[in-house]
SEMITOR-825769 format. One record per residue (C-alpha): residue in one letter; x, y negated, z. Coordinates in steps of 0.25 Angstrom, whole numbers, padded with zeros to 4 digits, always signed. Layout:
AXYZ;...
//
This chain:
M+0066-0016-0084;S+0071-0026-0074;D+0059-0036-0077;T+0048-0026-0076;S+0034-0032-0074;T+0024-0027-0063;A+0015-0022-0074;E+0026-0014-0080;R+0031-0008-0067;A+0017-0004-0064;A+0015+0003-0078;G+0029+0009-0076;F+0024+0015-0063;L+0013+0023-0070;L+0023+0027-0081;G+0031+0033-0070;L+0020+0043-0068;T+0022+0049-0082;D+0033+0059-0087;E+0047+0053-0090;D+0046+0055-0105;T+0033+0047-0106;A+0038+0037-0097;A+0050+0035-0105;R+0043+0033-0118;V+0032+0024-0112;R+0043+0015-0106;A+0050+0014-0120;R+0037+0010-0126;T+0032+0000-0115;G+0044-0004-0108;L+0038+0000-0094;P+0048+0001-0083;G+0054+0014-0078;P+0056+0019-0064;E+0064+0009-0055;D+0073+0012-0043;R+0070+0009-0028;A+0078-0004-0028;E+0071-0009-0040;T+0057-0006-0034;R+0061-0013-0021;L+0064-0025-0029;R+0050-0025-0034;I+0043-0023-0021;R+0042-0037-0017;R+0036-0042-0030;T+0026-0031-0031;L+0021-0032-0016;T+0020-0047-0018;W+0010-0047-0029;A+0003-0034-0025;R+0002-0038-0010;A-0012-0043-0011;G-0017-0030-0017;L-0008-0020-0010;P-0016-0011-0001;G-0013-0009+0013;S-0010+0005+0012;V+0000+0003+0001;T+0008-0006+0011;L+0007+0004+0021;W+0013+0015+0012;A+0025+0006+0010;L+0026+0003+0025;Q+0026+0018+0027;E+0040+0019+0021;D+0046+0012+0033;D+0056+0005+0025;P+0061-0008+0032;E+0065-0014+0019;L+0052-0011+0012;N+0045-0016+0025;A+0051-0029+0024;V+0046-0031+0010;L+0032-0026+0014;W+0031-0035+0026;Q+0034-0047+0017;Y+0025-0043+0005;A+0015-0033+0008;V+0011-0031+0023;T+0000-0040+0028;D-0007-0031+0039;P-0003-0036+0053;G-0002-0022+0058;L+0007-0017+0048;R+0016-0030+0049;R+0017-0028+0064;A+0021-0014+0063;M+0031-0018+0052;A+0037-0029+0061;R+0039-0019+0072;G+0045-0009+0063;V+0034+0002+0065;P+0036+0013+0055;F+0024+0016+0046;G+0028+0030+0040;P+0021+0041+0046;G+0028+0047+0058;R+0039+0037+0058;T+0042+0030+0072;E+0056+0024+0070;Q+0055+0008+0070;L+0058+0002+0057;P+0068-0010+0056;V+0061-0023+0055;N+0067-0036+0049;E+0066-0049+0057;A+0055-0056+0049;M+0045-0044+0050;A+0048-0043+0065;A+0046-0058+0067;E+0033-0058+0059;E+0025-0047+0067;P+0010-0052+0068;E+0007-0058+0082;I+0003-0047+0092;P-0012-0049+0096;E-0015-0054+0110;S-0026-0044+0112;Y-0015-0033+0110;L-0006-0038+0120;R-0018-0039+0130;L-0026-0027+0127;G-0017-0017+0120;L-0019-0011+0106;V-0032-0004+0108;G-0038-0015+0117;A-0034-0025+0106;L-0042-0017+0096;R-0054-0016+0104;A-0054-0030+0108;V-0055-0036+0093;D-0067-0044+0089;S-0063-0049+0075;L-0055-0044+0063;G-0044-0053+0066;R-0041-0048+0080;A-0043-0033+0075;R-0032-0035+0065;S-0023-0041+0075;A-0026-0030+0085;A-0024-0019+0074;S-0011-0025+0070;M-0005-0019+0083;V-0008-0005+0079;L+0006-0001+0074;T+0010+0013+0076;E+0004+0027+0075;E+0002+0027+0090;D-0005+0014+0089;W-0014+0020+0078;W-0017+0032+0087;T-0020+0023+0099;V-0031+0016+0090;T-0036+0029+0085;V-0039+0035+0099;A-0044+0021+0104;D-0054+0020+0092;D-0058+0035+0094;E-0061+0033+0109;Q-0069+0020+0106;P-0070+0014+0092;L-0063+0001+0090;P-0070-0012+0086;G-0073-0013+0071;Y-0063-0024+0069;A-0052-0016+0075;R-0056-0004+0066;W-0056-0013+0054;A-0042-0019+0057;L-0036-0005+0060;S-0042+0002+0048;V-0037-0008+0037;R-0023-0006+0042;P-0016+0003+0031;D-0009+0011+0042;C-0022+0014+0050;P-0022+0030+0051;P-0033+0036+0042;E-0038+0044+0054;L-0041+0031+0061;R-0048+0024+0049;A-0057+0037+0048;Q-0060+0035+0063;F-0064+0021+0060;G-0075+0026+0050;S-0078+0024+0035;H-0088+0013+0034;P-0089+0007+0020;K-0084-0007+0025;F-0073+0000+0032;T-0069+0007+0019;H-0070-0007+0012;R-0060-0013+0022;L-0050-0002+0020;R-0051-0004+0005;Q-0049-0019+0007;A-0037-0017+0016;G-0030-0007+0005;V-0031+0005+0014;L-0029+0017+0004;D-0031+0032+0005;G-0017+0033-0002;P-0008+0029-0014;A-0018+0036-0024;E-0029+0026-0021;Y-0019+0014-0022;A-0014+0019-0036;T-0028+0022-0042;A-0038+0013-0035;H-0031-0001-0033;G-0028-0011-0043;P-0024-0019-0051;A-0016-0007-0057;V-0003-0016-0059;R-0002-0019-0044;V-0004-0005-0039;L+0005+0001-0049;D+0016-0009-0046;V+0015-0006-0032;L+0016+0009-0035;S+0028+0007-0043;L+0035+0003-0030;G+0030+0015-0023;H+0042+0023-0023;V+0048+0012-0014;L+0036+0007-0007;F+0028+0020-0004;P+0035+0032-0010;A+0028+0042-0001;R+0015+0037-0007;M+0019+0037-0022;R+0015+0051-0026;A+0001+0049-0023;A+0000+0036-0031;E+0007+0042-0043;D-0001+0055-0042;A-0014+0047-0043;L-0010+0039-0055;R-0002+0050-0063;P-0013+0058-0069;L-0020+0045-0074;V-0007+0041-0081;H-0005+0054-0088;E-0020+0054-0092;H-0021+0040-0097;L-0007+0036-0101;G+0001+0049-0102;D+0012+0047-0113;H+0004+0038-0121;E+0013+0026-0123;E+0002+0017-0128;A-0006+0019-0116;W+0006+0015-0107;A+0008+0003-0116;I-0006-0002-0113;L-0005+0001-0098;A+0007-0008-0098;Q+0000-0019-0105;L-0013-0018-0096;M-0005-0016-0083;G-0003-0031-0079;T-0018-0035-0081;F-0026-0023-0078;H-0034-0025-0065;G-0039-0011-0063;T-0032+0001-0056;A-0021+0009-0061;P-0030+0021-0065;E-0039+0011-0073;L-0027+0005-0080;I-0021+0018-0084;A-0034+0023-0089;T-0036+0010-0097;A-0022+0010-0103;G-0025+0025-0108;A-0038+0021-0113;I-0033+0010-0121;A-0022+0018-0127;
//
């Protein structure tokens, strides 16, 4: 289907979690799309990221950056990445994948648009700039200079020796690439947890698949997962597959209802799946 809608592609993603026989019968009944190849998925990425950007958690963006794909990074730069620290790292070709150190190719537009280096960093260095912050804006600016694993380790040691100011801790903690060990070192106050939730910092793909909504946006992003963040897809699929089998299974009517509800349903994917099954 060349003119597949977002809702159809989102429902098609769930259908892909069933067996081949069930999927074929449901597609024949509902017209839902089948699997697409990488080239087709790449063509959809810009459209999906454009309308999902406002609700795209920071951790999801990080999972895509961890692929260290220069072509994909150029798209993420334009449509998805807003955090100044991530943008600075991208502009300098810093790799995000664990254990990778080789600099990535960077296009001219990204290199030219690196955020301005804060004056406090030039004057005081990384840790000094973080210790000198007295506002959230200055904290965000100083935190944007934490780029590499070595930088994160330097910050972790400095905070352990003498706790950083609250603003600096806040700005560092909401970075999706902040090491979990450093976040734990910062503490677990309820306000702290709330800030992480607002920033879209997730425990993993299962949380994104099951706890975020609306379902159509989440599932549309997941339908891009084999290109955007293939290493994370199994966890997301494993979280949704039991629900699909329990509530939808090989019941063609349930799948037809799911397809009808998809575009206007405001809840999470598990709520949508259960609702379609209950109606059928």
